[in-house]
C-alpha positions as CSV (number, residue, x, y, z in Angstrom):
1,M,-22.0,-8.3,-2.5
2,A,-18.4,-9.6,-2.6
3,E,-17.7,-11.6,0.2
4,P,-14.9,-10.7,2.5
5,A,-11.7,-12.5,2.1
6,D,-10.7,-15.1,4.7
7,A,-7.4,-14.5,7.1
8,A,-5.8,-17.2,4.8
9,D,-6.6,-14.8,1.8
10,V,-5.3,-11.9,3.2
11,F,-2.3,-13.0,4.7
12,A,-1.5,-14.1,0.7
13,L,-2.7,-10.8,-0.2
14,F,-1.3,-8.5,1.7
15,A,2.5,-8.7,2.6
16,P,4.1,-5.7,3.5
17,S,7.3,-7.4,4.1
18,S,7.6,-9.0,0.8
19,A,10.0,-7.0,-1.6
20,A,8.0,-8.1,-4.4
21,F,4.7,-6.6,-2.9
22,V,6.5,-3.1,-1.9
23,A,7.6,-3.1,-5.8
24,D,3.9,-3.1,-6.7
25,P,1.1,-4.0,-4.0
26,Y,-1.5,-2.9,-6.9
27,P,-2.6,-5.8,-7.9
28,A,-2.9,-7.1,-4.4
29,Y,-5.1,-3.9,-3.4
30,A,-7.4,-4.7,-6.6
31,E,-8.2,-7.9,-5.4
32,L,-8.9,-7.0,-1.7
33,R,-11.1,-4.6,-2.8
34,A,-13.1,-7.2,-4.8
35,R,-13.2,-9.4,-2.3
36,G,-14.7,-7.2,0.5
37,R,-14.9,-3.8,2.1
38,V,-12.6,-5.0,5.2
39,H,-10.4,-7.4,6.1
40,Y,-8.8,-8.7,9.4
41,Y,-5.1,-8.7,8.9
42,G,-3.4,-10.8,12.0
43,P,0.3,-9.7,11.7
44,S,-0.4,-6.1,12.8
45,D,-3.8,-6.9,14.7
46,Q,-5.5,-4.5,11.7
47,Y,-8.5,-4.2,9.6
48,L,-7.6,-3.2,6.6
49,V,-10.3,-0.9,4.4
50,P,-9.3,-1.0,0.5
51,R,-12.3,0.8,-1.1
52,H,-12.3,4.7,-1.9
53,A,-15.7,5.2,-0.5
54,D,-15.3,3.8,3.0
55,V,-11.9,5.4,3.5
56,A,-13.2,8.7,2.7
57,A,-15.9,8.1,5.2
58,L,-13.9,6.7,7.9
59,L,-11.2,9.8,7.8
60,R,-14.3,11.8,8.4
61,D,-16.2,9.6,11.2
62,R,-15.5,10.8,14.8
63,R,-15.9,7.3,16.1
64,L,-12.1,7.1,15.0
65,G,-9.3,8.7,16.5
66,R,-5.4,9.0,15.8
67,T,-5.5,8.7,19.4
68,Y,-7.6,7.0,22.4
69,L,-6.1,8.8,25.3
70,H,-8.4,11.7,25.3
71,R,-10.7,9.4,26.1
72,Y,-9.4,6.2,27.6
73,R,-6.4,4.6,29.4
74,H,-4.3,2.1,27.8
75,E,-6.2,-0.6,30.1
76,E,-9.6,0.7,29.3
77,F,-9.2,0.3,25.9
78,G,-7.4,-3.1,26.1
79,R,-4.3,-1.8,24.6
80,Q,-0.5,-2.2,26.7
81,A,1.0,1.3,27.3
82,P,4.7,1.5,25.2
83,P,7.6,0.2,26.4
84,P,9.5,2.9,28.6
85,G,12.4,3.1,26.7
86,H,10.2,4.4,23.7
87,E,9.3,7.2,25.7
88,P,11.1,9.7,23.9
89,F,9.6,8.9,20.3
90,H,5.6,9.2,22.0
91,V,6.3,12.1,23.9
92,L,7.6,14.1,20.7
93,N,5.1,12.0,18.4
94,D,1.8,12.2,20.6
95,H,1.8,15.9,21.2
96,G,1.6,16.8,17.7
97,L,-0.8,18.0,15.4
98,L,-1.3,14.8,13.6
99,D,-1.8,12.5,16.8
100,L,-4.1,14.7,18.4
101,E,-7.9,15.0,18.6
102,P,-10.5,17.5,19.7
103,P,-10.4,19.8,21.4
104,A,-6.6,19.7,21.6
105,H,-6.2,19.3,17.8
106,T,-8.5,22.2,17.0
107,R,-6.5,24.5,19.4
108,V,-3.4,23.8,17.7
109,R,-4.3,23.5,14.3
110,R,-6.1,27.0,14.6
111,L,-2.7,28.6,15.3
112,V,-0.6,26.4,12.7
113,A,-3.0,27.2,9.8
114,K,-2.4,30.9,10.4
115,A,1.3,29.9,8.3
116,F,-0.4,27.9,5.9
117,T,-3.0,30.2,4.5
118,P,-3.3,30.6,0.7
119,R,-1.8,34.3,1.0
120,T,1.3,32.8,2.8
121,V,1.5,30.1,0.5
122,E,1.7,32.5,-2.4
123,R,4.3,35.0,-0.5
124,L,6.4,31.4,-0.4
125,R,6.3,30.8,-4.0
126,P,8.9,32.9,-5.7
127,Y,11.0,31.5,-3.2
128,V,10.3,27.9,-3.9
129,E,10.7,28.4,-7.5
130,G,13.5,30.4,-7.4
131,L,15.1,27.3,-5.4
132,A,13.8,24.9,-7.7
133,D,15.1,26.4,-10.5
134,E,18.7,26.8,-9.1
135,L,18.9,22.9,-7.9
136,V,17.5,21.8,-11.1
137,R,20.2,24.4,-13.2
138,D,22.6,22.8,-11.0
139,L,22.0,19.2,-11.9
140,V,21.9,20.2,-15.5
141,A,25.3,21.4,-15.1
142,D,26.8,18.1,-13.7
143,G,25.0,16.4,-16.8
144,G,22.6,14.6,-14.4
145,G,22.7,13.0,-10.9
146,D,20.4,11.5,-8.2
147,L,17.1,13.5,-8.8
148,L,16.3,12.7,-4.9
149,A,19.2,13.8,-3.5
150,R,19.9,16.9,-5.7
151,V,16.3,18.1,-6.2
152,A,13.6,16.3,-4.3
153,E,15.6,16.3,-0.9
154,P,16.8,19.7,-0.7
155,L,13.8,21.6,-2.0
156,P,11.0,20.7,0.5
157,V,13.6,20.6,3.8
158,A,14.7,24.2,2.8
159,V,11.1,25.4,2.6
160,I,10.0,24.0,5.6
161,A,13.0,25.2,7.5
162,E,13.2,28.8,6.2
163,L,9.2,29.0,7.4
164,L,9.9,28.0,10.7
165,G,13.5,30.1,10.7
166,I,15.6,27.1,11.1
167,P,19.4,28.3,10.3
168,E,20.9,27.3,6.9
169,G,24.0,26.0,8.9
170,E,22.1,23.6,11.4
171,R,19.8,21.7,8.6
172,G,21.9,19.0,7.9
173,P,20.5,16.6,10.3
174,L,16.7,17.6,9.9
175,R,16.4,14.7,6.7
176,P,18.1,11.9,8.7
177,W,16.0,12.9,12.1
178,S,12.5,12.6,9.9
179,A,13.7,9.1,8.2
180,D,14.6,7.5,11.3
181,I,11.8,9.0,13.3
182,C,9.1,7.6,10.3
183,G,10.5,4.3,10.4
184,M,8.2,4.0,13.3
185,Y,5.4,4.2,11.4
186,E,5.8,1.2,9.4
187,L,3.8,-2.0,10.6
188,N,5.8,-3.7,13.2
189,P,8.7,-1.9,13.3
190,T,11.8,-3.8,14.3
191,A,13.7,-3.2,17.4
192,A,16.6,-1.4,15.6
193,A,14.1,0.6,14.0
194,A,12.6,1.2,17.3
195,A,16.1,2.3,18.4
196,R,17.0,4.4,15.9
197,A,13.4,6.4,16.1
198,V,13.8,7.0,19.8
199,R,17.3,8.3,19.4
200,A,16.4,10.9,16.9
201,S,13.6,11.7,18.8
202,A,15.3,12.7,21.5
203,E,17.7,14.7,19.4
204,F,15.4,16.5,17.4
205,S,13.7,17.5,20.6
206,A,16.7,18.6,22.4
207,Y,17.7,20.7,19.4
208,L,14.2,22.3,19.1
209,R,14.1,23.2,22.8
210,E,17.6,25.0,22.3
211,L,16.1,26.6,19.2
212,I,13.2,27.8,21.0
213,A,15.4,29.2,23.9
214,A,17.4,31.2,21.0
215,R,14.5,32.5,19.3
216,R,12.9,33.5,22.9
217,A,16.1,35.6,23.2
218,R,16.1,36.7,19.7
219,P,12.9,37.0,18.3
220,G,12.9,36.8,13.8
221,D,10.4,37.1,11.5
222,D,9.5,33.4,11.2
223,L,6.7,30.8,12.3
224,L,8.9,29.7,15.3
225,T,8.8,33.1,16.6
226,R,4.9,33.6,16.1
227,L,4.2,30.0,17.9
228,I,6.0,31.0,20.9
229,A,4.3,34.6,21.4
230,A,1.0,32.2,20.8
231,H,2.4,30.1,23.9
232,E,3.7,33.1,25.8
233,E,0.5,35.0,25.2
234,G,-1.6,32.2,27.0
235,D,-3.1,30.8,23.8
236,R,-2.6,27.5,25.6
237,L,0.2,26.0,23.5
238,S,2.1,24.2,26.0
239,E,6.2,23.7,25.7
240,Q,5.7,20.1,24.5
241,E,3.2,20.9,22.0
242,L,5.4,23.9,20.9
243,V,8.5,21.8,20.6
244,S,6.5,18.6,18.7
245,T,4.2,20.9,16.4
246,C,7.7,22.1,14.9
247,A,8.9,18.4,14.6
248,L,5.7,17.6,12.6
249,L,5.8,20.3,10.8
250,L,9.6,19.9,9.6
251,N,9.0,16.1,9.2
252,A,5.8,16.0,7.5
253,G,6.7,19.4,5.5
254,H,9.1,17.2,3.6
255,E,8.6,13.6,3.6
256,A,5.9,13.0,1.7
257,T,6.8,15.8,-1.3
258,V,10.2,14.1,-1.5
259,N,8.9,10.6,-2.1
260,A,6.0,12.4,-4.3
261,T,9.0,14.0,-6.3
262,V,10.6,11.0,-7.2
263,N,7.7,8.4,-7.3
264,G,6.3,10.8,-9.7
265,W,9.3,11.1,-12.2
266,Y,9.7,7.2,-12.0
267,A,6.0,7.0,-13.3
268,L,6.6,9.3,-16.0
269,F,9.7,7.5,-17.0
270,R,7.6,4.7,-17.7
271,H,5.0,6.2,-19.1
272,P,7.1,7.9,-21.9
273,E,3.7,8.6,-23.9
274,Q,2.5,11.1,-20.8
275,L,5.8,12.4,-20.6
276,A,6.2,13.7,-24.0
277,A,2.3,15.0,-23.4
278,L,3.6,17.2,-20.7
279,R,6.8,18.1,-22.0
280,A,4.5,19.7,-25.0
281,E,2.0,21.4,-23.2
282,P,3.6,22.0,-19.7
283,E,1.1,25.2,-18.7
284,R,-2.0,23.3,-19.3
285,L,-1.1,19.9,-18.1
286,L,1.3,20.9,-14.9
287,P,-1.7,21.6,-12.5
288,T,-3.6,18.2,-12.8
289,A,-0.4,16.5,-13.8
290,V,0.4,17.2,-9.8
291,E,-2.6,15.7,-8.8
292,E,-2.4,12.6,-10.7
293,L,1.2,11.8,-9.9
294,L,0.0,12.0,-6.2
295,R,-3.0,9.9,-6.8
296,Y,-0.9,7.1,-8.7
297,D,1.7,6.2,-6.5
298,T,1.1,7.9,-3.3
299,P,3.7,8.4,-1.1
300,L,1.5,7.2,2.1
301,Q,0.3,4.3,1.3
302,L,-1.6,3.4,5.1
303,F,-3.0,5.8,7.5
304,E,-3.9,4.2,11.0
305,R,-7.0,5.3,13.3
306,W,-8.6,3.3,16.5
307,V,-12.1,2.7,17.1
308,L,-13.2,4.5,19.6
309,D,-16.7,3.3,19.5
310,D,-17.7,0.2,17.8
311,I,-18.7,0.7,14.1
312,E,-20.0,-1.8,11.2
313,I,-18.5,-1.6,7.6
314,G,-20.3,-3.8,5.4
315,G,-21.7,-6.7,8.0
316,T,-18.2,-6.4,9.9
317,V,-18.9,-5.0,13.4
318,L,-15.2,-3.4,14.3
319,P,-15.4,-3.0,18.0
320,R,-14.0,-0.6,20.2
321,G,-10.0,-0.9,21.0
322,S,-9.4,-2.4,17.6
323,E,-7.4,-0.5,14.6
324,V,-7.9,0.4,11.4
325,A,-5.7,0.7,8.7
326,M,-6.9,2.8,5.7
327,L,-5.3,2.0,2.1
328,F,-4.8,5.3,0.7
329,G,-3.0,3.6,-2.1
330,S,-5.9,1.2,-2.9
331,A,-8.4,4.1,-2.5
332,N,-6.4,5.7,-4.9
333,R,-6.8,2.8,-7.4
334,D,-10.4,2.0,-6.8
335,G,-12.2,1.6,-10.5
336,A,-15.6,2.6,-8.6
337,V,-14.3,6.4,-8.6
338,F,-11.5,6.5,-11.1
339,R,-11.8,5.6,-14.4
340,D,-9.4,3.2,-15.9
341,P,-7.9,3.5,-12.1
342,D,-4.2,1.9,-13.3
343,A,-3.2,4.5,-16.1
344,L,-1.4,7.1,-15.4
345,D,-3.3,10.1,-17.3
346,L,-1.8,13.4,-16.5
347,G,-5.0,15.2,-17.8
348,R,-7.4,13.4,-15.4
349,A,-10.0,16.0,-14.3
350,E,-11.9,14.3,-12.0
351,N,-9.1,13.2,-9.3
352,P,-10.9,13.1,-5.6
353,H,-7.5,11.1,-4.5
354,V,-7.0,11.0,-0.3
355,S,-3.1,11.6,-0.7
356,F,-3.7,13.7,1.9
357,S,-6.0,12.9,3.8
358,A,-9.5,14.2,4.6
359,G,-11.3,15.5,7.7
360,I,-10.0,17.0,10.7
361,H,-6.7,15.7,9.7
362,Y,-6.2,17.0,6.1
363,C,-3.1,18.1,5.4
364,V,-2.2,21.6,7.0
365,G,0.1,22.2,4.3
366,A,-1.3,20.6,1.3
367,A,-1.3,23.7,-0.6
368,L,2.7,24.1,-0.2
369,A,3.0,20.8,-1.2
370,R,1.6,21.5,-4.6
371,V,3.7,24.4,-5.4
372,E,6.7,22.7,-4.3
373,L,5.7,19.8,-6.7
374,A,4.7,22.2,-9.3
375,A,7.9,24.1,-8.8
376,S,10.1,21.3,-9.1
377,L,8.4,19.4,-12.1
378,G,8.2,22.6,-14.0
379,A,11.7,23.6,-13.6
380,L,12.7,19.8,-14.6
381,L,10.7,20.2,-18.1
382,R,11.9,23.5,-18.7
383,R,15.9,23.3,-18.1
384,A,16.1,19.3,-18.5
385,P,14.0,18.8,-21.5
386,G,15.9,15.2,-22.4
387,L,15.8,13.9,-18.9
388,R,16.0,10.4,-18.5
389,L,16.6,7.6,-16.3
390,A,19.8,6.7,-15.9
391,A,19.5,3.2,-14.0
392,E,16.8,1.4,-12.6
393,P,15.9,2.3,-8.9
394,E,15.6,0.2,-6.0
395,R,12.8,0.8,-3.7
396,K,13.2,1.7,-0.1
397,P,11.7,-1.4,1.9
398,G,9.2,0.4,3.9
399,F,5.5,-0.2,2.8
400,V,3.7,2.7,4.5
401,I,5.9,5.3,3.3
402,R,6.7,4.6,-0.2
403,G,9.6,5.9,-1.9
404,L,12.8,5.4,-3.6
405,R,16.7,4.8,-2.1
406,E,17.8,7.1,-5.0
407,L,16.8,7.9,-9.1
408,L,19.7,8.5,-10.9
409,V,19.0,10.6,-14.3
410,A,20.7,11.9,-17.1
411,C,20.0,15.3,-19.1
């Protein structure tokens, strides 16, 4: 049995503040998996879990939670309350579906899940595919450009905004707000990043409260109206939960899809034989290609959980009050589960990646994200058969949310 790496080894291997590590963390992940099932990482005071079997099990283990406040006060859990100045972020974040635990999570998810049933997603498919085709057509007409800004970003933003009923003329700030809020999810965010997240949270919350008031006065045929109706009919959805749920849907509803799109195309450009195979047989390979691109370079590299009750992993006891960082990027490259894990194989049939999480926090919008990814990928294959990389892209500096600053292409 492999021995856990000592603290110095882990510090040398796992370097999320290093540009070289962010550019390619996968060799370090392989080394962590080889050295043990769990490793303590001092700079963020977390236990890193790199293997697929452990990540998949922990995502379903109710001894861990996204929050601990449903069971303990901060001092009981051995943790300090967030700084008072960060309150706008934590109020918005902590009442959203992702950071709730049962029974609140069960209640809110039941309401939100109604908007993402297979029938609802299928009804959205023509709109998604039509918009993807329009965006790609304009990109091709210009001879290329930034794939992130021209296709990857506007498609999922428009789809989730349309679903919620955000007026088209008010969608501009959604992506900047989301980017600033997500900066708080990085390991040890800087004071400047925290300030941006707090400001964005306050502005986003104020906008959503105004929108909710307007929709109460003039109901529409959209998810926001239905959530308001549930709130007013006594389905126990608080005003803050309503605001936080809308913010989460707008953030999570596009952030991962944007980054999965550009990460995926960058991977395809670096594997021309796989791109050629996809172009030759798009109908056959498109469904498995979407899953493989999500596995190969997942947009969410790390997912955190609190240890609510002592738990043992490979002989190491993780005490109550500690924090676990499940390395999704590492789990998705685990050779114990994936044959030739570092190879991009668009025809991979068995692909139990964890990019959409698992358990009660499995991504409620996973089906819609798959439709969006397939729509943009298919439109680009069809309308831009000669699409090529125009310049080597630069990675965004964050580690937890993995993406590119831009992806310049030529058609």
